[in-house]
C-alpha positions in Angstrom: -157.9 37.7 -88.3 -157.6 38.7 -85.1 -159.9 37.2 -82.7 -162.2 39.7 -80.8 -162.0 40.0 -77.0 -165.0 38.5 -75.1 -167.4 41.2 -73.4 -167.3 41.8 -69.9 -163.6 40.1 -69.4 -162.0 43.3 -68.9 -161.4 43.5 -65.3 -161.0 39.9 -65.1 -158.4 39.7 -67.5 -156.2 42.3 -66.0 -155.2 39.2 -63.9 -155.8 36.3 -66.1 -153.7 37.5 -69.7 -150.1 36.8 -69.6 -148.1 39.7 -69.1 -145.8 39.5 -71.6 -148.2 38.6 -74.2 -150.5 41.7 -73.6 -147.5 44.1 -73.3 -145.6 42.8 -76.2 -148.7 42.2 -78.7 -149.9 46.0 -78.2 -147.2 47.9 -80.1 -146.0 48.8 -83.1 -143.0 47.9 -84.8 -142.7 51.2 -86.4 -141.4 54.3 -85.3 -138.1 55.6 -83.8 -135.8 53.2 -82.4 -133.8 55.5 -80.2 -136.1 57.4 -77.6 -135.4 61.1 -77.8 -135.7 63.1 -74.3 -137.9 66.3 -74.4 -135.6 69.7 -75.5 -137.2 73.0 -76.0 -134.1 73.3 -79.1 -134.8 70.3 -80.6 -132.2 69.7 -83.4 -133.1 70.4 -87.4 -134.4 67.6 -89.2 -136.1 67.1 -92.3 -139.8 66.5 -92.0 -140.9 62.5 -92.7 -142.3 61.9 -95.6 -145.9 61.2 -94.6 -147.7 57.6 -95.4 -151.1 59.1 -97.2 -153.8 61.1 -96.3 -157.0 61.7 -94.9 -160.2 63.9 -95.2 -159.8 66.6 -92.3 -163.3 67.3 -92.4 -163.9 63.9 -91.8 -161.3 62.8 -89.3 -162.2 65.6 -87.1 -166.0 64.5 -86.8 -166.7 63.3 -83.4 -167.4 59.7 -82.5 -168.5 57.6 -79.8 -167.0 59.5 -77.1 -166.5 63.2 -76.8 -162.8 64.0 -78.2 -160.1 65.2 -75.6 -158.0 67.9 -76.7 -154.7 69.8 -75.5 -154.4 73.3 -77.2 -157.3 75.8 -78.8 -159.4 74.9 -81.2 -158.0 77.7 -83.9 -154.6 76.6 -83.8 -153.6 76.3 -87.5 -152.3 72.7 -87.0 -154.3 69.7 -85.8 -152.8 66.9 -84.4 -154.7 63.6 -84.1 -153.1 60.7 -82.1 -154.3 57.0 -81.8 -152.7 54.9 -79.6 -152.4 52.3 -76.8 -151.7 52.5 -73.3 -149.8 49.5 -73.1 -147.4 50.5 -76.2 -144.1 51.3 -75.5 -143.8 53.5 -78.8 -146.7 55.8 -77.4 -145.3 55.7 -74.1 -141.8 57.0 -75.5 -143.8 59.8 -77.4 -145.8 60.6 -74.4 -142.8 60.7 -71.7 -139.9 61.9 -74.9 -141.4 64.4 -77.6 -145.0 65.4 -76.6 -143.7 67.4 -73.5 -141.7 69.6 -75.7 -144.4 69.8 -78.8 -146.7 70.9 -76.0 -144.2 74.1 -74.6 -143.5 74.7 -78.3 -146.4 74.7 -80.3 -149.6 73.5 -78.2 -149.0 75.8 -75.5 -148.2 79.1 -78.0 -151.4 78.2 -79.8 -149.7 76.8 -82.9 -150.9 73.5 -82.9 -153.5 71.3 -80.7 -153.9 67.8 -80.5 -156.6 65.2 -80.3 -155.7 61.8 -78.6 -157.8 58.8 -79.5 -158.2 55.3 -78.4 -156.8 52.2 -80.2 -156.4 49.4 -77.7 -154.9 46.4 -78.9 -155.8 44.1 -75.3 -157.7 44.7 -72.5 -155.0 46.0 -70.1 -154.9 49.1 -72.7 -158.6 49.0 -72.7 -158.9 49.5 -69.0 -156.4 52.2 -69.1 -158.4 54.4 -71.2 -161.5 53.7 -69.6 -159.6 55.1 -66.4 -158.5 58.1 -68.0 -162.0 58.6 -69.3 -163.5 57.8 -65.5 -160.9 60.9 -64.7 -162.7 62.9 -66.6 -161.0 66.6 -66.8 -157.8 64.3 -65.5 -157.9 62.4 -68.7 -154.5 63.7 -69.7 -152.9 64.1 -66.3 -154.2 59.9 -65.9 -152.7 59.2 -69.7 -149.8 60.7 -68.6 -149.4 58.9 -65.6 -149.8 55.3 -66.4 -147.4 55.9 -69.5 -145.0 57.0 -67.1 -145.7 53.9 -65.2 -146.3 51.6 -67.6 -143.8 49.0 -66.7 -145.6 48.8 -63.4 -148.8 47.9 -64.4 -149.0 46.7 -68.5 -146.1 43.8 -68.0 -146.5 42.4 -64.7 -148.7 39.3 -63.7 -151.7 41.3 -61.5 -152.1 44.3 -63.8 -155.5 44.7 -61.7 -153.6 45.6 -58.3 -151.0 47.9 -60.3 -153.7 49.8 -62.0 -156.0 50.0 -58.8 -152.8 51.5 -56.4 -152.3 54.2 -59.2 -156.3 54.9 -59.7 -156.2 55.5 -55.7 -153.3 58.5 -55.8 -155.6 59.9 -58.7 -158.4 59.9 -56.5 -160.7 56.6 -57.3 -162.0 54.8 -54.3 -162.3 50.7 -54.9 -165.5 51.1 -55.6 -165.3 53.8 -58.4 -162.4 51.6 -60.1 -164.0 48.7 -60.7 -167.4 50.4 -61.6 -165.6 51.9 -64.1 -163.5 48.8 -65.4 -167.3 47.4 -65.7 -168.9 50.0 -67.6 -169.9 47.9 -70.1 -170.8 51.1 -72.8 -167.8 53.0 -71.9 -166.1 49.7 -73.3 -168.2 49.2 -76.1 -167.3 53.0 -76.8 -163.7 52.9 -76.3 -163.8 49.9 -79.1 -165.5 51.8 -81.7 -163.2 54.6 -81.2 -161.0 51.9 -82.7 -163.0 50.4 -84.9 -163.2 53.3 -86.8 -160.1 54.4 -86.7 -159.6 51.0 -88.2 -162.6 51.5 -90.7 -162.4 54.5 -92.1 -158.7 55.8 -91.5 -156.6 52.8 -92.2 -154.8 53.1 -88.6 -153.3 49.2 -88.1 -150.3 50.2 -85.7 -149.6 52.7 -82.7 -148.8 55.5 -82.2 -150.4 56.7 -85.6 -150.3 60.9 -86.1 -152.6 62.6 -88.6 -151.3 66.5 -88.6 -153.2 68.2 -91.0 -154.5 65.1 -92.6 -151.1 64.0 -93.2 -150.1 60.4 -91.8 -147.3 59.5 -90.1 -146.5 56.1 -88.1 -143.9 55.5 -85.4 -143.1 57.7 -82.4 -141.9 60.8 -84.0 -138.9 62.4 -82.2 -139.1 66.3 -81.1 -137.2 67.5 -84.1 -138.9 64.9 -86.6 -142.9 66.6 -85.3 -141.4 70.0 -85.2 -140.4 69.9 -88.9 -143.7 68.6 -89.9 -145.3 71.0 -87.7 -143.3 73.9 -88.9 -143.7 72.8 -92.7 -147.3 74.0 -91.9 -147.5 77.1 -90.7 
C-alpha cells in the first residue's frame, strides 16, 4: 500500500522531496515507447483495443472540482484524461499528440476532452493546484508545466522553479504561496484522484476514457485518431 502524503506539506516538500524519486515514481510504464510529433495528417493505424469500459453517465458526474474541458458539450466523442503533472508519458501526450488531436477533432466539434487530476507525488499536486489557481488559464498553465517539466519536476528546488514559471503566468510570490497552502484545494485535488482510482480503476497515467472505453498510456496521434474515427 502506498503511504499517504501528510497534509499541509505540499509547499515545503517542493524542496524536501528528492528530485529523482519525485520524477521517476510518478509515471506509468505503460504507453507508447516512442514520442510522436504532432501532425495534421497522421499515418493510418488500427485502433488499439480498450482495456475495459466504464459507465459514461457515472464517469461524467462532476466530482470535487469543476470540470476543465476543451471542446463543445455536444461533441459526439468525449475523452476523459487522468494525468499526473510529473509524468513523462503525460508530458509526451500533451506536447506531441494533443495539439494534432485538438486541431483535427476538438476544434472541429468532433470531440471534447475533460482533464482530471491524478497526482502521484507532492510536486504533481503543486502543479495541478497552480493550474487550478490560474482559473481560466488552467490549460495554458498545464501546457507550460508539461513543456517545462524537466525544469521543475526533476530538480532539487522545485519550489523556486515553479515560482519563476508561475510569475510568468501572472502569479506573485504571495498568490503562489497562498495557492500552495490552500488545504481545501489540496483535499479536492486528492479527492479527484481517489475517485478515479476507486470508481474507475485508474492506477497509471495517463489513462484515457474515450466514450467510456479505457486506454492506458500516451497514445500517439495515429492511435487516438483511429479510436475517435471509429466512434464518429
